C-alpha positions in Angstrom: -29.2 -131.1 -36.3 -33.3 -131.5 -38.0 -34.3 -128.4 -38.7 -37.7 -127.0 -38.1 -40.2 -126.6 -40.5 -43.8 -125.4 -40.8 -46.1 -126.6 -43.3 -49.0 -123.9 -43.9 -51.9 -125.0 -45.0 -55.7 -123.8 -45.3 -56.3 -119.6 -46.0 -58.9 -117.5 -47.3 -60.6 -119.1 -50.6 -62.7 -121.3 -51.7 -59.6 -123.7 -52.7 -59.7 -124.1 -48.6 -60.3 -127.7 -48.9 -57.6 -128.8 -51.4 -55.4 -126.9 -49.6 -56.2 -128.5 -46.9 -55.3 -132.1 -48.7 -51.8 -130.3 -50.3 -50.4 -129.1 -46.4 -51.3 -133.0 -45.3 -49.1 -134.8 -48.3 -47.0 -132.2 -48.0 -46.5 -132.9 -44.4 -46.5 -136.5 -44.9 -44.6 -136.5 -47.5 -41.3 -134.9 -45.9 -38.1 -136.2 -44.9 -39.3 -136.6 -41.1 -35.5 -137.5 -40.8 -34.3 -134.4 -41.3 -36.8 -131.9 -40.6 -39.0 -131.7 -37.9 -42.5 -130.6 -38.9 -45.6 -128.4 -38.1 -48.7 -128.1 -39.8 -49.6 -124.7 -39.9 -53.5 -124.1 -40.3 -55.0 -120.7 -40.9 -57.8 -119.6 -41.7 -58.1 -115.5 -41.5 -56.8 -114.4 -37.8 -56.6 -117.8 -36.7 -53.3 -119.1 -36.7 -52.9 -122.6 -35.2 -50.9 -126.4 -34.8 -52.5 -129.4 -33.3 -49.9 -131.9 -32.2 -51.3 -135.5 -31.7 -53.4 -135.3 -28.5 -55.6 -132.6 -30.7 -55.1 -129.9 -28.1 -55.0 -127.1 -30.1 -52.0 -123.7 -30.3 -51.9 -120.3 -31.2 -49.4 -118.6 -34.2 -47.6 -115.6 -32.5 -47.8 -113.9 -35.3 -45.5 -111.4 -34.2 -42.4 -113.2 -35.0 -44.4 -116.5 -36.4 -43.0 -118.7 -33.6 -44.9 -121.6 -32.0 -44.3 -122.0 -27.8 -46.0 -125.5 -26.3 -45.0 -126.2 -22.7 -42.9 -123.1 -22.4 -41.0 -124.0 -25.1 -40.9 -121.2 -27.8 -40.0 -123.4 -31.5 -38.7 -121.1 -34.8 -38.7 -121.9 -37.5 -36.5 -122.2 -40.2 -38.2 -122.8 -43.3 -42.0 -122.4 -44.4 -43.4 -124.9 -46.7 -46.4 -123.0 -48.4 -49.4 -125.0 -50.1 -51.9 -122.5 -49.5 -54.1 -121.8 -52.8 -55.3 -118.7 -53.6 -55.8 -115.5 -50.5 -53.2 -115.1 -48.7 -50.6 -117.8 -49.9 -50.4 -117.6 -53.3 -51.3 -113.4 -53.9 -47.7 -112.9 -52.1 -49.3 -111.0 -48.6 -47.6 -113.6 -46.6 -44.8 -114.0 -49.2 -44.4 -109.9 -47.4 -44.6 -111.1 -44.4 -42.0 -113.4 -44.0 -39.8 -111.0 -45.8 -40.0 -108.6 -43.0 -39.6 -111.5 -40.3 -36.7 -113.3 -42.3 -37.7 -116.2 -42.5 -37.4 -118.2 -45.3 -40.5 -119.9 -47.2 -40.6 -122.2 -50.3 -42.2 -120.5 -53.6 -41.8 -117.0 -55.5 -41.2 -114.4 -53.8 -44.4 -111.6 -53.4 -43.7 -109.0 -56.2 -43.1 -112.5 -58.6 -46.8 -113.9 -56.5 -49.1 -110.3 -56.7 -48.0 -109.7 -60.3 -48.9 -113.7 -61.2 -52.1 -114.2 -59.5 -53.4 -111.6 -61.0 -54.2 -112.4 -64.7 -54.6 -109.5 -66.5 -51.5 -107.9 -65.8 -49.9 -111.4 -65.9 -51.0 -112.0 -68.9 -49.6 -108.7 -70.3 -46.1 -109.6 -69.0 -45.8 -112.7 -70.7 -47.4 -111.7 -73.9 -45.0 -108.6 -74.6 -41.9 -111.8 -74.3 -43.8 -112.6 -77.9 -45.9 -115.8 -76.2 -49.3 -115.5 -77.2 -52.5 -114.9 -75.2 -56.1 -114.1 -76.2 -57.8 -110.9 -77.0 -58.6 -109.7 -73.8 -60.1 -106.7 -72.0 -59.7 -105.9 -68.4 -63.3 -104.3 -66.3 -62.6 -102.7 -63.4 -65.6 -102.6 -60.6 -67.3 -99.6 -60.5 -66.3 -98.4 -64.1 -69.9 -97.9 -67.1 -68.7 -100.8 -68.6 -69.8 -100.6 -73.2 -71.1 -104.3 -73.5 -70.9 -103.8 -77.2 -67.2 -102.6 -77.1 -66.5 -105.5 -75.3 -67.8 -108.0 -77.4 -66.5 -106.6 -80.3 -62.7 -107.2 -79.0 -63.3 -110.6 -77.7 -66.2 -112.1 -79.5 -68.7 -114.6 -78.0 -67.9 -117.6 -76.7 -65.6 -115.9 -73.9 -64.3 -116.6 -71.2 -65.7 -114.1 -67.9 -63.4 -114.3 -64.7 -62.4 -112.8 -61.6 -58.8 -111.6 -62.1 -57.4 -112.3 -58.8 -58.8 -116.1 -58.5 -57.9 -119.9 -59.1 -59.4 -123.0 -59.5 -62.0 -121.3 -62.2 -64.0 -119.5 -58.8 -66.3 -116.9 -60.0 -65.7 -118.0 -64.1 -68.2 -118.2 -66.6 -68.1 -119.5 -70.3 -70.6 -117.1 -71.9 -71.8 -117.7 -75.4 -75.1 -115.5 -75.4 -74.7 -111.7 -75.4 -78.2 -111.9 -72.8 -76.3 -114.0 -70.4 -72.9 -111.4 -70.7 -73.5 -109.0 -67.7 -74.7 -111.5 -65.4 -71.3 -113.3 -66.1 -69.9 -110.3 -64.8 -71.6 -109.8 -62.6 -70.5 -113.8 -60.8 -67.2 -112.4 -61.6 -67.5 -109.0 -59.7 -68.6 -111.0 -56.4 -65.0 -112.5 -56.1 -62.9 -109.9 -57.3 -62.8 -106.2 -57.7 -60.8 -107.0 -61.7 -62.9 -108.5 -64.1 -61.0 -110.6 -66.8 -62.7 -110.8 -70.7 -60.7 -113.7 -73.2 -61.8 -114.1 -76.1 -62.9 -118.3 -76.5 -60.1 -120.2 -78.5 -60.9 -123.2 -79.2 -58.4 -126.8 -79.3 -56.9 -128.5 -75.9 -56.0 -127.9 -72.9 -52.5 -128.9 -71.8 -49.9 -127.9 -69.0 -46.9 -128.5 -67.8 -45.0 -128.2 -64.3 -41.5 -126.6 -64.4 -38.9 -126.2 -61.2 -35.5 -126.2 -60.8 -33.4 -129.9 -61.0 -29.9 -129.5 -60.2 -30.1 -126.0 -60.6 -31.2 -126.0 -64.3 -34.8 -125.0 -64.8 -36.3 -127.9 -66.2 -39.8 -128.8 -67.3 -41.2 -131.5 -65.6 -44.0 -133.3 -67.5 -47.1 -132.3 -70.1 -50.7 -133.1 -69.2 -53.9 -132.7 -71.3 -56.8 -132.0 -69.1 -60.3 -133.1 -71.5 -63.3 -131.7 -69.3 -66.8 -133.8 -69.8 -68.5 -130.6 -68.9 -68.1 -127.5 -70.9 -64.8 -126.5 -69.6 -62.7 -127.1 -66.7 -64.3 -125.6 -64.6 -63.4 -125.4 -60.4 -66.5 -128.1 -60.2 -64.5 -130.6 -63.4 -61.2 -129.7 -61.5 -61.4 -131.4 -58.3 -64.0 -134.6 -59.2 -62.1 -137.1 -60.7 -65.0 -138.1 -62.6 -65.4 -135.1 -64.8 -62.1 -135.3 -66.7 -59.1 -137.0 -67.3 -56.0 -135.5 -66.9 -53.8 -137.9 -69.1 -49.8 -137.9 -68.3 -47.8 -137.9 -70.6 -50.3 -135.4 -72.9 -50.8 -137.5 -76.3 -49.6 -134.5 -78.8 -47.4 -134.4 -81.2 -43.5 -133.9 -80.5 -43.3 -130.3 -82.0 -46.0 -129.3 -79.3 -44.6 -130.9 -76.5 -41.2 -129.8 -76.7 -42.9 -125.7 -77.4 -45.1 -126.5 -74.6 -41.6 -127.2 -72.4 -39.6 -124.4 -74.0 -42.6 -122.5 -73.4 -43.1 -122.8 -69.7 -39.4 -122.5 -68.7 -39.3 -119.6 -70.6 -42.5 -117.4 -68.5 -41.1 -119.7 -65.4 -37.5 -117.2 -66.4 -38.9 -114.2 -67.2 -41.1 -113.8 -63.9 -37.8 -114.8 -62.1 -40.4 -118.0 -60.1 -39.2 -120.1 -57.8 -40.6 -123.7 -56.0 -43.3 -125.7 -58.4 -45.6 -124.0 -61.0 -47.6 -125.2 -63.3 -48.9 -122.8 -66.8 -51.7 -123.0 -67.9 -51.7 -123.8 -72.2 -54.6 -124.4 -75.2 -52.8 -125.3 -78.3 -54.6 -125.4 -82.3 -53.1 -125.2 -85.5 -52.9 -121.1 -85.1 -50.0 -121.7 -81.8 -50.3 -122.5 -78.5 -51.7 -120.1 -76.4 -50.6 -119.3 -71.9 -53.9 -119.4 -70.4 -52.5 -119.0 -67.1 -49.7 -119.7 -64.5 -50.0 -121.2 -61.3 -47.6 -120.6 -58.4 -48.6 -122.7 -55.4 -50.3 -125.6 -57.3 -52.4 -128.9 -56.3 -49.8 -130.8 -54.1 -52.5 -133.5 -53.5 -51.6 -137.7 -54.7 -55.0 -136.9 -57.1 -53.4 -133.1 -58.1 -51.1 -132.8 -61.4 -48.1 -132.3 -60.6 -47.8 -135.4 -58.5 -48.7 -136.8 -61.0 -46.4 -135.8 -63.5 -43.7 -136.5 -60.6 -44.1 -140.1 -60.1 -44.6 -140.0 -64.3 -40.9 -139.3 -64.3 -39.6 -141.7 -62.2 -38.9 -138.7 -59.4 -38.9 -139.2 -56.3 -41.5 -135.7 -54.7 -40.1 -136.5 -50.7 -36.3 -135.8 -52.7 -38.1 -133.2 -54.0 -39.6 -131.4 -51.8 -36.4 -131.2 -49.8 -34.5 -129.7 -52.4 -37.3 -127.2 -52.5 -36.9 -126.4 -49.1 -33.0 -126.3 -48.8 -33.3 -123.8 -52.5 -35.5 -121.6 -49.8 -33.2 -122.2 -47.0 -30.0 -120.6 -49.3 -31.0 -118.2 -51.4 
């Protein structure tokens, strides 16, 4: 008997359009012989399903069910494809936990932790993994510009703690631009992370459980044609080169994969994640982890999957069945 799978897409963040593409790609990729697939759109309080006749139905948020012509659909699992709020920060995970509906990816606590860049970095660093020197600022507190820049130096990155895809992020090279960048970041979050700039090559590694073993997928090097890999460069293929596999020394490849797997384990992640790093002659520096990385055809994770010759449909099946079984 086929299981009912809800693929939820959309959300409330600057990554909304990417989430729509990720959700559609996942829905198209799921095994139609195993699952009845429902693409559910979330935007604020409007949660809807649109059928093939373009008829729109509302999701009952009291129990996350769908009723069409008096036929009520109860979902066996939810495949979360929302980047940012509310899919990546623990909100939906907590909701589904209360309803006892299985879902893909990390649980509520892990999602909330990893979505906050400052807290996640501190936890990761406590396990001996290198991170950039940083300072966390809170909205409303007095900013000691001299003290902050004395720790991180220039250039530095200013970014919202709870945001993805470099939304609200700035690279500051001149002291006069610092407070402007901070105020820009505060437009997106009440916490702002100021990080020391680390010169080096940007690499990123996907990780998931394969045959009950946590395994790194492949490593991609990101070479931005802009000053840094900002929101525009991430989603405009003409503004960045994403090279899979990364052309890096074998010892760096080994270290990156081992570190990515270690982070996945220590944070108790589930599903597919992607960890971003900078590496140079002084070592490998963790930047952030994406617990719901992009899943469009052009996204990094599908590219890594294709490079390894893995079947994306089969991987999605494994992710769903693992979620149901856990």
